C-alpha positions as CSV (number, residue, x, y, z in Angstrom):
1,M,-39.5,4.0,-8.3
2,E,-40.2,7.0,-6.1
3,R,-40.7,4.7,-3.0
4,I,-37.3,3.1,-3.7
5,K,-35.7,6.4,-4.0
6,E,-37.2,7.5,-0.6
7,I,-36.0,4.3,1.0
8,C,-32.5,4.7,-0.4
9,A,-32.3,8.3,0.7
10,R,-33.3,7.3,4.3
11,F,-30.8,4.4,4.4
12,Y,-28.0,6.8,3.3
13,T,-29.0,9.3,6.0
14,A,-28.8,6.5,8.6
15,M,-25.5,5.1,7.3
16,P,-23.6,7.0,4.6
17,I,-22.7,4.1,2.5
18,P,-22.8,5.2,-1.2
19,L,-25.9,4.1,-3.1
20,A,-26.9,4.4,-6.8
21,L,-30.0,3.5,-8.7
22,V,-28.9,2.0,-12.1
23,K,-30.8,0.8,-15.3
24,P,-29.8,-2.6,-16.8
25,N,-27.6,-1.0,-19.4
26,G,-25.5,0.8,-16.6
27,T,-27.1,4.3,-16.9
28,Y,-27.3,6.0,-13.5
29,V,-30.7,7.2,-12.4
30,Q,-29.9,8.7,-9.0
31,S,-27.2,8.4,-6.5
32,W,-26.5,9.1,-2.7
33,P,-24.4,11.2,-2.2
34,E,-25.7,13.3,-5.0
35,G,-22.2,14.2,-6.3
36,F,-21.5,10.5,-6.9
37,L,-23.8,10.7,-10.0
38,G,-21.9,11.0,-13.2
39,I,-18.3,10.6,-12.0
40,V,-18.1,6.8,-12.4
41,R,-17.3,5.4,-15.8
42,P,-20.6,3.7,-17.2
43,E,-18.6,0.6,-18.0
44,F,-17.8,0.1,-14.3
45,A,-21.6,-0.2,-13.5
46,S,-22.1,-2.5,-16.5
47,L,-19.4,-4.8,-15.3
48,V,-20.9,-5.0,-11.8
49,L,-24.3,-5.8,-13.3
50,E,-22.8,-8.4,-15.6
51,D,-21.3,-10.2,-12.6
52,F,-24.8,-10.1,-11.0
53,K,-26.3,-11.9,-14.0
54,L,-23.4,-14.3,-14.4
55,Q,-24.0,-15.4,-10.8
56,K,-27.6,-16.0,-11.6
57,R,-28.8,-13.6,-8.8
58,D,-32.3,-12.1,-8.6
59,A,-34.5,-9.8,-6.5
60,L,-34.2,-11.9,-3.3
61,H,-30.6,-13.0,-3.8
62,P,-28.3,-10.0,-3.8
63,L,-24.6,-10.1,-4.6
64,I,-21.5,-8.7,-3.1
65,S,-18.3,-8.7,-5.2
66,Y,-14.7,-8.2,-4.3
67,V,-13.6,-5.5,-6.7
68,D,-9.8,-4.9,-6.0
69,N,-7.5,-3.6,-3.4
70,G,-9.8,-4.5,-0.6
71,F,-13.1,-2.9,-1.9
72,F,-16.6,-4.4,-1.9
73,V,-19.5,-3.5,-4.0
74,G,-23.0,-4.8,-3.7
75,V,-25.9,-5.3,-6.1
76,I,-29.7,-5.5,-5.3
77,Q,-32.4,-5.8,-7.9
78,P,-35.7,-4.4,-6.5
79,E,-37.4,-4.3,-9.9
80,P,-36.8,-6.2,-13.2
81,E,-35.5,-3.1,-14.8
82,L,-33.7,-1.4,-11.9
83,F,-30.7,-2.1,-9.8
84,I,-29.2,-0.7,-6.6
85,I,-25.5,-0.5,-6.4
86,V,-24.2,-0.4,-2.8
87,G,-20.7,0.9,-2.2
88,L,-17.7,1.1,-2.9
89,V,-16.8,0.3,0.7
90,S,-13.8,-1.2,2.4
91,P,-13.1,-2.8,5.8
92,F,-10.0,-0.6,6.3
93,R,-8.8,3.0,5.6
94,H,-7.0,3.7,2.4
95,S,-4.4,6.4,1.8
96,Q,-5.3,9.2,-0.7
97,K,-2.6,7.8,-3.0
98,E,-4.1,4.3,-3.0
99,L,-7.6,5.8,-3.7
100,L,-6.3,7.8,-6.6
101,E,-4.6,4.7,-8.1
102,F,-7.8,2.6,-7.7
103,G,-10.0,5.4,-9.0
104,G,-8.0,5.7,-12.2
105,A,-9.7,2.6,-13.7
106,A,-13.2,3.4,-12.4
107,I,-13.6,7.2,-12.3
108,L,-13.7,9.8,-15.1
109,P,-10.3,11.7,-14.9
110,D,-11.9,15.1,-14.1
111,H,-13.6,13.7,-11.1
112,L,-10.9,11.7,-9.4
113,Q,-10.4,14.1,-6.5
114,I,-14.1,14.2,-5.9
115,F,-14.2,10.4,-5.7
116,V,-11.2,10.4,-3.3
117,T,-12.9,12.9,-0.9
118,M,-16.2,10.9,-1.0
119,L,-14.5,7.7,-0.2
120,M,-12.4,9.1,2.6
121,S,-15.6,10.2,4.3
122,T,-17.3,6.8,3.8
123,P,-17.4,4.7,7.0
124,V,-15.2,1.6,7.3
125,V,-17.5,-1.4,6.6
126,T,-16.6,-5.0,7.1
127,L,-18.1,-7.8,5.0
128,P,-20.6,-8.9,7.7
129,Q,-21.7,-5.3,8.2
130,L,-22.2,-4.9,4.5
131,K,-24.3,-8.1,4.4
132,S,-26.5,-6.9,7.2
133,H,-26.9,-3.5,5.6
134,M,-27.9,-5.0,2.2
135,C,-30.2,-7.5,3.9
136,L,-32.2,-4.7,5.6
137,L,-32.1,-2.6,2.4
138,T,-33.5,-5.5,0.3
139,Q,-36.2,-6.2,2.8
140,A,-37.2,-2.6,2.7
141,V,-37.6,-2.4,-1.0
142,T,-39.0,-5.8,-1.8
143,Q,-41.0,-6.2,1.5
144,E,-39.9,-9.8,1.6
145,L,-38.2,-11.4,4.6
146,L,-34.5,-12.1,3.8
147,T,-31.5,-13.6,5.7
148,E,-27.8,-13.0,5.1
149,D,-27.5,-16.5,3.7
150,N,-29.4,-15.2,0.6
151,I,-26.5,-12.8,-0.1
152,L,-23.7,-14.3,-2.2
153,F,-20.1,-13.1,-1.8
154,S,-18.2,-13.4,-5.0
155,D,-14.4,-13.2,-4.7
156,S,-13.7,-14.0,-8.3
157,V,-10.2,-12.5,-8.2
158,S,-8.9,-15.1,-5.6
159,Q,-10.7,-18.0,-7.1
160,I,-8.9,-18.0,-10.4
161,P,-6.1,-20.6,-10.3
162,Y,-3.2,-20.5,-12.8
163,S,-3.4,-23.2,-15.4
164,A,-0.6,-25.3,-16.7
165,E,-0.9,-23.4,-20.0
166,K,-0.4,-19.9,-18.2
167,L,2.6,-21.3,-16.3
168,S,4.0,-22.6,-19.6
169,H,3.6,-19.3,-21.2
170,A,5.3,-17.5,-18.3
171,R,8.2,-20.0,-18.5
172,F,8.5,-19.5,-22.2
173,R,8.8,-15.6,-21.7
174,Q,11.4,-16.2,-19.0
175,R,13.5,-18.3,-21.4
176,E,13.1,-15.8,-24.3
177,F,14.5,-13.0,-22.2
178,A,17.0,-15.3,-20.5
179,N,16.0,-13.9,-17.1
180,P,16.0,-16.6,-14.5
181,H,15.2,-16.0,-10.8
182,A,18.0,-15.2,-8.5
183,A,19.6,-18.2,-7.0
184,T,18.5,-19.1,-3.5
185,N,22.1,-19.1,-2.2
186,Y,22.2,-15.3,-2.7
187,E,19.3,-14.8,-0.4
188,N,20.6,-17.5,2.1
189,G,24.0,-15.7,2.2
190,V,22.5,-12.3,2.9
191,C,20.1,-13.8,5.6
192,D,22.9,-15.8,7.2
193,A,25.0,-12.7,7.6
194,I,22.1,-10.8,9.2
195,T,21.3,-13.7,11.6
196,L,25.0,-13.6,12.7
197,G,25.0,-9.9,13.0
198,R,28.1,-9.8,10.8
199,T,28.2,-6.6,8.7
200,D,31.6,-7.6,7.4
201,L,30.0,-10.6,5.7
202,L,26.8,-8.8,4.7
203,I,28.5,-6.0,2.6
204,P,30.1,-8.3,0.0
205,R,27.2,-10.7,0.0
206,I,24.4,-8.1,-0.7
207,T,26.5,-6.2,-3.2
208,A,27.4,-9.3,-5.2
209,S,25.5,-10.2,-8.3
210,P,22.4,-12.3,-7.4
211,G,22.7,-14.3,-10.6
212,G,19.3,-13.5,-11.8
213,S,16.2,-11.4,-10.9
214,V,13.4,-11.5,-8.4
215,G,11.0,-12.2,-11.3
216,M,8.2,-9.9,-12.7
217,M,5.6,-9.2,-10.1
218,S,4.2,-6.2,-11.9
219,P,4.5,-4.7,-15.3
220,D,4.9,-1.3,-13.6
221,A,8.6,-0.6,-12.9
222,M,8.1,1.2,-9.6
223,R,5.5,-1.1,-8.3
224,Q,7.8,-4.0,-9.1
225,R,10.5,-2.3,-7.0
226,R,8.0,-1.9,-4.1
227,Y,7.0,-5.5,-4.2
228,S,10.6,-6.6,-4.3
229,F,11.4,-4.4,-1.3
230,I,8.6,-5.8,0.8
231,S,9.7,-9.4,-0.1
232,F,13.2,-8.7,0.9
233,A,12.2,-6.9,4.1
234,T,10.1,-10.0,5.1
235,L,13.2,-12.3,4.6
236,I,15.6,-10.2,6.6
237,T,13.1,-9.5,9.3
238,R,12.9,-13.3,9.9
239,A,16.6,-13.5,9.7
240,A,17.0,-10.8,12.4
241,I,14.6,-12.6,14.7
242,R,16.6,-15.8,14.3
243,G,19.7,-13.9,15.2
244,G,18.1,-12.8,18.6
245,L,16.4,-9.5,17.8
246,P,13.1,-9.3,19.7
247,E,10.2,-10.1,17.4
248,E,8.3,-6.9,18.0
249,T,11.4,-4.7,17.5
250,A,12.1,-6.6,14.2
251,F,8.6,-6.3,12.9
252,L,8.3,-2.6,13.9
253,L,11.6,-1.9,12.2
254,S,10.3,-3.6,9.1
255,D,7.1,-1.6,9.2
256,L,9.0,1.7,9.5
257,Y,11.2,0.9,6.5
258,C,8.2,-0.2,4.4
259,Q,6.5,3.1,5.2
260,R,9.7,5.0,4.2
261,M,9.9,3.1,1.1
262,D,6.3,3.9,0.2
263,S,7.1,7.6,0.0
264,L,10.1,7.2,-2.5
265,T,9.7,7.9,-6.1
266,S,13.4,7.4,-7.2
267,P,14.6,3.9,-8.1
268,A,18.1,5.0,-6.9
269,A,16.8,6.1,-3.5
270,M,14.9,2.8,-3.2
271,D,18.1,0.8,-4.0
272,Q,19.9,2.8,-1.4
273,L,17.2,2.2,1.2
274,V,17.5,-1.6,0.7
275,L,21.1,-1.5,1.6
276,G,20.5,0.8,4.5
277,M,17.8,-1.4,5.8
278,A,19.8,-4.6,5.6
279,M,22.8,-2.9,7.4
280,D,20.4,-1.5,10.1
281,F,18.9,-5.0,10.8
282,C,22.4,-6.5,10.9
283,E,23.8,-3.9,13.2
284,K,20.8,-4.2,15.7
285,V,21.3,-8.0,15.8
286,A,25.0,-7.4,16.6
287,E,24.2,-4.7,19.2
288,S,21.5,-6.8,20.9
289,R,22.4,-7.5,24.4
290,L,20.3,-10.7,24.4
291,P,21.9,-14.1,23.9
292,Q,21.3,-15.3,20.3
293,Q,19.5,-18.3,21.5
294,V,16.5,-17.8,23.8
295,S,13.8,-20.3,24.4
296,P,10.3,-19.7,22.8
297,V,8.8,-19.0,26.2
298,V,11.4,-16.3,27.1
299,Q,10.9,-14.8,23.5
300,K,7.2,-14.7,24.3
301,A,7.9,-12.8,27.5
302,L,10.2,-10.3,25.7
303,S,7.6,-9.7,23.1
304,Y,4.9,-9.1,25.7
305,I,7.1,-6.6,27.5
306,T,7.9,-4.7,24.3
307,V,4.2,-4.4,23.4
308,H,2.9,-3.5,26.9
309,L,5.9,-1.3,28.1
310,H,3.5,1.7,28.5
311,E,1.0,-0.3,30.6
312,P,1.2,-1.3,34.3
313,F,1.7,-5.1,34.5
314,G,3.4,-7.5,36.9
315,M,4.9,-11.0,37.0
316,E,1.4,-12.4,37.5
317,E,0.2,-11.2,34.1
318,L,3.4,-12.0,32.4
319,S,3.6,-15.6,33.7
320,Q,-0.1,-16.2,32.8
321,Y,0.5,-14.9,29.3
322,C,3.6,-17.3,29.0
323,N,1.7,-20.3,30.5
324,L,4.4,-20.8,33.0
325,C,4.5,-20.5,36.8
326,R,5.9,-17.3,38.2
327,R,8.9,-18.9,39.8
328,S,9.8,-20.9,36.7
329,L,9.6,-17.9,34.4
330,T,11.8,-15.8,36.8
331,I,14.5,-18.4,36.8
332,R,14.5,-19.1,33.0
333,F,14.3,-15.3,32.2
334,Q,17.2,-14.5,34.4
335,K,19.3,-17.4,33.1
336,E,18.7,-16.7,29.4
337,V,18.6,-12.9,29.4
338,G,21.2,-12.3,32.1
339,M,19.0,-10.0,34.3
340,T,15.7,-10.2,36.1
341,V,12.4,-9.3,34.6
342,G,12.3,-6.1,36.7
343,E,15.7,-5.1,35.5
344,Y,15.1,-5.7,31.9
345,V,11.7,-3.7,32.1
346,Q,13.6,-0.9,33.8
347,R,16.3,-0.9,31.1
348,E,13.7,-0.8,28.4
349,K,11.9,2.1,30.0
350,M,15.1,4.1,30.4
351,E,16.0,3.5,26.7
352,E,12.6,4.8,25.7
353,A,13.0,7.8,27.9
354,V,16.4,8.4,26.4
355,F,14.8,8.4,22.9
356,L,12.0,10.7,23.9
357,L,14.4,13.2,25.4
358,R,16.7,13.2,22.4
359,H,14.2,13.1,19.6
360,T,11.0,14.6,20.8
361,A,9.7,17.7,22.7
362,T,7.6,15.5,25.1
363,S,7.6,17.1,28.6
364,L,9.1,15.3,31.6
365,P,5.7,14.8,33.3
366,E,4.4,13.3,30.1
367,I,7.3,10.9,29.8
368,A,7.0,9.8,33.5
369,A,3.2,9.2,33.0
370,C,3.7,7.4,29.7
371,L,6.3,5.0,31.3
372,N,4.0,4.4,34.3
373,Y,6.3,6.0,37.0
374,S,4.3,7.1,40.1
375,S,5.8,10.7,39.9
376,Q,8.1,12.8,37.9
377,S,10.5,12.9,40.9
378,Y,10.7,9.1,41.0
379,F,11.3,9.0,37.2
380,T,14.1,11.5,37.6
381,Q,15.7,9.5,40.3
382,Q,15.6,6.3,38.2
383,F,16.9,8.1,35.1
384,K,19.8,9.6,37.0
385,K,20.7,6.2,38.4
386,Y,20.7,4.8,34.8
387,T,22.5,7.6,33.0
388,G,24.3,9.6,35.7
389,E,22.4,12.7,34.7
390,T,19.0,14.2,35.4
391,P,16.5,14.1,32.5
392,E,16.7,18.0,32.1
393,R,20.5,18.0,31.9
394,Y,20.6,15.0,29.6
395,R,18.2,16.8,27.2
396,R,20.1,20.1,27.3
397,S,23.5,18.4,26.7
398,R,22.2,16.3,23.8
399,V,19.9,18.5,22.0
400,G,20.8,22.0,23.1
401,R,17.6,22.8,24.9
């Protein structure tokens, strides 16, 4: 066992992925980092080892399990009465709030903050990287050659289909509580109003009774509201895109509202945000200066410009991205948008400059550099041409600076 401890310590020094030596009954022997020992509920280790046995793994066939919320945990059996637990790790960063929620089920209450601090310092690890890491660790402790094909990935959560019996049970509960799902014509009415950019139609439609509920996606009331919010945001984002709002603008707006929703703790505040989000989408569709119907290739060009506005690019790059010759794209763009590509890019840069001047403290040289103008003086010249004022005067008159 001492040799295995030394190998684990060296692996953790080289790559700080948590490791723990565990007995078959789930009792911890030693862990890396050291503080990890004793803060995890013993039943968590037992469940992980039970999965290892159920999957009929052995010393030369490790297991990686998907735990929940994007976390992986690996199990290696270097000796008959000893296991190495690798992880928890995740392929993306989690917020402190998400880690606290996840840790509530696996970590002893008094040690939750220690757990969060440890995981926030753990490197991001993808599934292929974890397989490679475990392959090398298994070879080191067993002294047997191993390939990544020997490692089984068990995603038991996503592999459980819902049987007819479970669906029938859910239908029975729905009938017992007389709580049908909202009629689709409610959603269609709201989405149609947003696609048309008609706030006069949206207000009566969104405030009308939906004639049912969105269903129960979580037994937790606030989590249910969050899921409902995201579903609704997805629907109206697509409706706004159909109405002519550029895709990247619509998706970015949806992301911003979802981020704002995630910080709310009051049901009333969340309901208010739903209405505000729908109105904002509707108004932006109405204010959009683009025709409601643009071809897919022009929409692709608009999306490219939105994403790459801070980068230098020309018609050559844009036409290649759209799989269209330069002349054809130029003609189609001007016909459908009502201005040349250069005029559209210039307008978008000026609108971004207006936003930065009004709502941030970004300096004029920084704004000019961000928007790829050759000099601050040229940026000032273009800005005055667009607004009738110099950037300095515009900022002073709008924000009192």
